[in-house]
C-alpha positions in Angstrom: 0.0 0.0 0.0 1.3 3.4 -1.0 2.1 5.9 1.8 -0.2 9.0 2.0 0.9 12.1 0.2 1.7 14.9 2.7 1.7 18.5 1.8 3.6 21.0 3.9 2.8 24.7 3.6 5.8 27.2 3.7 3.8 29.8 5.6 2.7 29.6 9.1 -0.2 31.2 11.0 0.7 32.4 14.5 3.7 30.1 14.5 1.8 27.0 13.5 2.8 25.2 10.2 0.1 23.3 8.4 0.5 19.8 7.1 -2.2 18.2 5.0 -2.4 14.4 4.9 -3.8 12.2 2.2 -4.0 14.9 -0.5 -4.2 14.2 -4.2 -2.2 16.3 -6.6 -4.5 17.3 -9.5 -2.4 19.8 -11.4 0.9 21.5 -11.2 2.5 24.2 -13.3 5.1 27.0 -13.2 4.1 30.1 -15.2 6.6 32.0 -17.3 6.6 34.7 -14.6 7.6 32.1 -12.1 4.4 31.4 -10.2 4.3 27.8 -9.0 0.6 26.7 -9.0 -0.6 23.5 -7.4 -4.1 22.3 -7.5 -4.7 19.6 -4.9 -7.7 17.7 -3.5 -7.9 17.6 0.2 -10.3 15.5 2.2 -13.1 17.6 3.6 -11.9 20.8 1.8 -12.2 19.8 -1.8 -10.0 21.2 -4.5 -7.5 23.7 -3.1 -5.2 26.2 -4.9 -1.7 26.9 -3.7 0.5 29.5 -5.3 4.2 29.4 -4.4 3.3 26.8 -1.7 0.8 29.1 0.0 -2.9 28.4 0.2 -5.0 30.8 -1.9 -8.4 29.2 -1.7 -10.3 26.0 -1.4 -13.5 24.7 -2.7 -15.4 24.4 0.6 -15.0 27.9 1.9 -13.9 30.2 -1.0 -17.3 31.7 -1.3 -17.4 32.7 2.3 -13.9 34.2 2.0 -14.7 36.2 -1.1 -18.1 37.4 0.1 -16.5 38.7 3.3 -13.8 40.3 1.3 -16.0 42.2 -1.2 -19.4 43.0 0.3 -18.3 45.0 3.4 -16.2 47.2 1.1 -19.0 47.6 -1.4 -21.5 48.3 1.3 -19.4 51.1 2.7 -18.6 52.7 -0.7 -20.8 55.6 -1.8 -20.0 55.2 -5.6 -19.8 51.7 -7.0 -19.8 52.5 -10.7 -16.1 51.6 -11.3 -14.2 49.0 -9.2 -10.5 48.1 -9.3 -9.4 44.6 -8.2 -5.7 44.1 -7.5 -4.9 40.4 -8.0 -7.9 38.1 -8.2 -6.7 35.8 -10.9 -9.1 33.0 -10.0 -12.1 35.3 -10.7 -14.0 34.8 -7.4 -13.6 38.5 -6.3 -14.9 39.6 -9.6 -17.9 37.2 -9.3 -18.8 38.9 -6.0 -18.3 42.5 -7.3 -20.5 41.8 -10.3 -23.4 40.9 -8.0 -23.8 44.7 -7.3 -26.2 46.2 -9.9 -24.7 49.7 -9.9 -21.3 48.4 -11.0 -20.7 49.6 -14.5 -17.0 48.8 -15.0 -14.5 46.5 -13.3 -10.7 46.8 -13.9 -8.7 43.9 -12.7 -4.9 43.9 -12.5 -3.3 40.4 -12.2 0.4 40.4 -12.8 0.4 36.8 -14.1 -1.9 36.3 -17.1 -1.3 32.5 -17.0 -3.0 32.4 -13.6 -6.1 34.1 -15.1 -6.0 31.7 -18.2 -5.8 28.7 -15.9 -8.9 29.6 -14.0 -10.8 30.5 -17.1 -10.0 27.3 -18.9 -9.6 24.5 -16.3 -11.2 25.8 -13.0 -14.0 28.2 -13.9 
């Protein structure tokens, strides 16, 4: 029987390093700009995206994260016609911003086009 695949994150939260057991590697790539992207499946959390060995989002709670990122800022903003997103290559922040009916234009700056392309084509 094969031993379980273990994933160790480089970053720590409050001094605690995370180690994920029994993960399944789904997709790995390194972009021309040097971003190392890993898509893994973790029990209980679903598909998870790591960039440069740091968690970016996971299937189970990404909606909660992106809702809490976007909606408080949008609620407190008087004018919502034009929105700028810095980063956001996976598109989830954009999804939440576009839920606001008074948004007319969204500009998104993501420094690595291959990240955007990956989420458009493989992980919409």
